C-alpha angles and dihedrals in degrees: 000000000000091000091051090050092051092049093049093047093056097038128099120252093259091047089047091055092049091051092050092049092049092049090048092052090048091053091048091051091050091050092050092051091049091048092050091050090049091049091050091049093045092052098044097044097062091046091054090045093050091047092052091048093049092048092049091047092050092049091047092050091049094051092041093053092044091051091046092050091050091051092048091049090054093055111100116220119245094223128055125250114312102234097179090054092048091049092049092049090052093049091045092054089055093042094057098034108110092201093062112091116249094241090054096050117100115258120253091246089056090051092050092048091050090048090050091054089049090051092049091053092046092052092047092053093044092052090048091053093047090049092053097037096094090048093052092046093050094046091049093049091050091048095242093126128040132239092261093059093045090047088051090054093048091048091052092048091050090047091053091052090054090047091055091049091051091050090052090052091049091051092052091049091061098040130354111245094014092121091071092064096029099069098047089054092046091048092051091050089049092053092046092051091048090052091048091051091051092049091050090048090051090049092050090046090050092051092049091048090048090053091049091046091048090050091050092047091052091051091049092049092049091048090049091051090052091050091048090051091051091049092050092048092049091049091051091051091050091051092051091051092053 
């Protein structure tokens, strides 16, 4: 800066103007280079930041889903194995398999009957869950059951909703609009089977009570015979004494 001042002080006016213009251009070039560096930094930095955030989000979602799947796998179902659903899945695999000969594939009526049995079981389980839902909610609110049991109930209810949706899709795959008449028939079959089970339970209960009653009657009769024998013996003794 001191050298520039000394040169300007001893220079002519035209030379002075040239020196000022040159210094001004030098300053402008320096400002442009600084601006370009700032622009490069300002563009690259957000991209790196966004990339780091996306990577962290992806890793978090992967671990979260893996942990959630492991927890769901550890939950034990409330109901036992669904045999009608397993049977329908087996028949469906043969029905849609192109390698299976046509004469060995199950008939469409068989598939519809198997789907109907699957729907009956799904309705039975759904009604059972809805019937016990207030009980589970009350027990959970009062702290009589833990989070694991209540989570097990919620998982089973959600699973039954998915099961019903899958059955609706299967119905529509066979015949469009069949689901509207499918579920009333399945519900009627479910109610009839429930009534039959109750009647059978009442019959079995009646037989067991009859056995118990017969056993009690036999004991009473034997006890009465013993009492009669004792009375007869006592009467005979009294007669001999007289």
